C-alpha positions in Angstrom: 90.8 -20.5 124.1 88.5 -22.5 126.5 85.5 -21.5 124.5 87.2 -22.9 121.3 87.9 -26.2 123.1 84.3 -26.4 124.3 82.9 -25.6 120.9 85.2 -28.2 119.4 84.1 -30.8 121.9 80.4 -30.0 121.2 81.1 -30.2 117.4 82.8 -33.7 117.7 80.1 -35.1 119.9 77.4 -33.9 117.4 79.4 -35.4 114.5 79.7 -38.7 116.4 75.9 -38.8 117.2 75.2 -38.1 113.6 77.2 -40.9 112.3 75.7 -43.4 114.8 72.1 -42.6 114.5 71.5 -41.1 111.1 74.4 -41.8 108.8 74.8 -38.1 108.1 74.1 -37.8 104.4 77.3 -36.9 102.6 79.5 -38.6 105.2 80.2 -42.4 106.2 79.3 -45.4 104.1 78.3 -44.2 100.6 76.5 -47.6 100.2 74.0 -47.9 103.3 72.8 -51.5 104.1 69.1 -50.7 103.3 69.0 -48.1 100.4 65.6 -47.0 99.1 65.4 -48.4 95.6 64.4 -46.1 92.7 62.1 -48.0 90.5 61.9 -47.1 86.8 59.7 -49.2 84.6 61.6 -51.1 82.0 58.8 -50.8 79.5 58.0 -47.5 77.9 55.0 -45.7 79.3 53.0 -43.0 77.5 52.1 -41.6 80.8 50.8 -38.1 79.9 49.1 -36.6 76.9 48.2 -32.9 76.8 47.0 -30.5 74.1 48.0 -27.0 73.3 45.9 -24.9 70.7 47.1 -21.5 69.6 45.4 -19.2 69.5 42.6 -20.4 71.6 40.2 -17.9 70.3 40.1 -16.8 66.6 37.9 -15.1 64.0 36.8 -16.8 60.8 39.5 -16.8 58.3 42.4 -17.3 60.8 44.4 -20.4 61.2 44.9 -22.3 64.4 47.5 -24.8 65.3 46.8 -27.8 67.5 49.6 -29.5 69.3 49.6 -32.8 70.9 52.3 -33.5 73.5 53.1 -37.0 74.6 55.5 -37.9 77.5 57.2 -41.2 77.8 57.8 -41.7 81.5 59.0 -45.4 81.1 62.4 -46.9 81.0 62.7 -47.6 77.2 62.1 -45.8 74.0 58.3 -45.9 72.8 58.7 -46.8 69.0 56.7 -45.5 66.1 54.3 -43.3 68.3 51.5 -42.1 66.1 48.4 -39.9 67.1 45.4 -42.3 67.0 43.5 -39.9 64.8 44.8 -37.9 62.0 41.8 -35.5 62.5 41.6 -34.8 66.2 38.2 -33.2 66.3 35.0 -33.9 68.1 32.5 -31.6 66.5 30.6 -31.0 63.4 33.9 -29.7 61.8 32.0 -27.4 59.7 34.2 -24.5 60.8 37.5 -26.1 60.0 39.6 -26.9 56.9 42.6 -29.2 57.6 45.7 -27.6 56.1 48.4 -29.9 57.4 49.2 -32.7 59.9 49.9 -34.5 61.9 53.5 -33.4 61.6 55.4 -35.6 62.1 53.3 -38.6 61.2 55.0 -40.8 63.8 58.2 -40.7 65.9 60.2 -42.7 68.5 60.0 -41.1 72.0 63.1 -41.8 74.1 62.7 -42.6 77.8 62.1 -39.4 79.9 61.3 -37.2 76.9 58.4 -35.6 75.1 57.2 -35.7 71.5 55.1 -33.1 69.7 52.6 -33.7 67.0 51.1 -30.5 65.1 48.0 -29.8 62.8 47.2 -26.6 61.3 43.5 -25.9 60.4 41.9 -22.9 58.7 38.5 -21.6 60.0 35.5 -20.8 57.8 32.6 -20.6 60.2 31.8 -19.3 63.7 31.5 -22.1 66.3 33.3 -23.7 69.1 35.4 -26.7 68.2 36.5 -29.5 70.7 39.6 -31.5 70.0 40.5 -34.9 71.4 43.3 -37.1 70.6 45.7 -39.6 72.1 48.8 -41.6 70.7 49.8 -45.1 70.6 53.0 -46.7 70.0 55.0 -50.0 70.2 56.8 -51.5 73.2 60.1 -52.8 71.8 60.4 -55.3 74.5 57.5 -57.4 73.6 55.9 -55.6 70.5 52.7 -54.9 72.3 50.7 -51.7 71.6 51.0 -48.9 74.2 48.5 -46.0 74.5 48.5 -42.6 76.1 45.5 -40.9 77.9 43.2 -38.8 75.8 44.1 -35.1 75.6 41.5 -32.5 74.8 41.1 -28.8 74.1 38.9 -26.3 72.4 38.9 -23.2 70.3 36.2 -20.5 69.9 35.9 -19.4 66.3 34.2 -16.0 66.3 32.5 -14.1 63.5 
């Protein structure tokens, strides 16, 4: 019984110290005097563009799919986001035939989400093709144009 009282006393002392010096997360005042603010931009921010090419290595005659992924890290929906080039290729383009895309042509991207744009190309010549593309949209707060970074990728078209 004496051990239980000692443990209870130690526990009570630790809780008291915790309240006095650290605020013990989960206990005490749920609204501390100096909370750390979470800052979320009010404007939309096309913060990250990336590219996915499938398959990344093909033979002549196979199709490839190029996907541009755009993230909106801002606090508002980015409106009418469109790839800045309907033909995201940086090469001689001899080895490609555009079958479709971009699909969709444009879309709104809500805060904290991603959007996907896709193209499909046929291949007809052996070469390495480099793709680059970004996207732009409209900030609904002031009608200004916002842009993402440039995403890139490549595909090897073999014989």
